[in-house]
C-alpha positions, 0 to 999 in steps of 0.5 A: 392394423385393426383396432379393438376397443379396450373393453373387448380386449379385457373381456378376451383376456378374462375369458381366456383366463377363466376358460383355461382352468374351468373348475379352478377356485374363483370360477362359478361351478360349471355344467359340462355338456359333452357331445355324443360322439357315437352319432358321427360316422367312424369310417371317415375323417370329420368334415365340417358341414352346417347341414344338420344345423340347417335342419334344426332351423328349418324344422324347429324354429318359427319366427326366430323362436324354438319349438323345444317340445318337438326338438326334445323329441327329435334331438338327432340333428342337433346332437350330430351337429354338436358332435361335428363342431366338437372335432372340427373348427378353425384350430382343429381342421384349419384347411376347412376354414380358409377365411376369417368369414368361414371361422366367424360363421362357424362360431356364430352357428356353434354359439346358437346351437349350443345355447339350444343344447343347454336349454334342452338339458334343463327343459322344460323351463320358463327361463334360462336366467334364474339366479338358482341356475348356472349362468348360461354364458359362463357356467355351461361348458361345451367341447368346441373345435377340440377344446372345452370352453364356455359360450363367452369364449366362443363369443370372443373367438367370434369377435376375434375372427370377425375383427371386432364386428359388433354386429355378430353380437346381434346375431347370437340368440341367447334363449330369451325373448329379450335377446335376438331371434334365430335366423332361418338358415345357418350363417355362411361365409359367402353370405355373411355380410348380408346376413349380419346386416339383416341380423342387426336390422332385425334387432332394431325392428324388434320391440323387445330389443329397441323402442323409441319413447318420444314423450321421455325423449329416450331411445331404449335398446337391448341391454347388451348393445348399451352395455357394450356400446364402445365396441359398437362405436369402435366397429362403426368408426373402423368401417367409416374410417372416422375418428369420432362417433356415437352409439346413435350413429351406429343405430342409425346406420344399422337400422332398416330404412323405416326404422332409420326414419324413426331414429332420425326423429330422435336426435338428441334423445338419451339412450338407455337399456331396455328391461330384460325379458328373460322368458324362454324364447319358446314357440309352440304350434298354435302360438300366434306370431310374436310382434317382432320380426 
């Protein structure tokens, strides 16, 4: 039987409670973004495909950042993918998702696509993390797998289907420079293990998400990793089949070979969260490649 951290269970219960009654007193005001179902063919039963999402990643993402100007002018692939996600999924069409890996890839792709969909609803903006805005992960509602839910609920389903694989958190793009970059292709069940390993390594190679300060004897890491380190450590212990572990062990194992050597030189350092760069993860033609993967 698998073991999940208590913090993950509490998050799941809380998200389900709020997600079951999206506009009830006590929940933040929401912005519901329903899909345009007219973009799907009506002559056949819906069959899940990540083809349109692959087009978005190929044509509108550079260096893991999004060309929102170009995408806003040609939203059809994203809108078709959203409409398809709304009526297919592990619950709605379980025969199309024969394994947990298929479900995890579905939730990861849906999460990243719907983050972009939320940005387009407000674009042009310079950030999605302003106190005057709805909270990205909790206050935007989407239709996914036949039900209305927020991004936090999709994240919980992603963690559930992956049996608590904390690397999936490192594969979610959250519309800010201080969050992971988008991949160059959809997540797929047959490639998922390699893709998640690459996503985790890229986070630790990204100076916006991971730095080592030898003068201060401190490792600075993406805030989400530090805040939810119990989930990362529990995942690492399950994979290693050991009883004890620390976030340092997790970072060391997830890192690329070059970064691993750097981390080995930081034994005993404190681990603290990096300041959050909330700037929109936007790319435009002529922009130089960021100093990141």
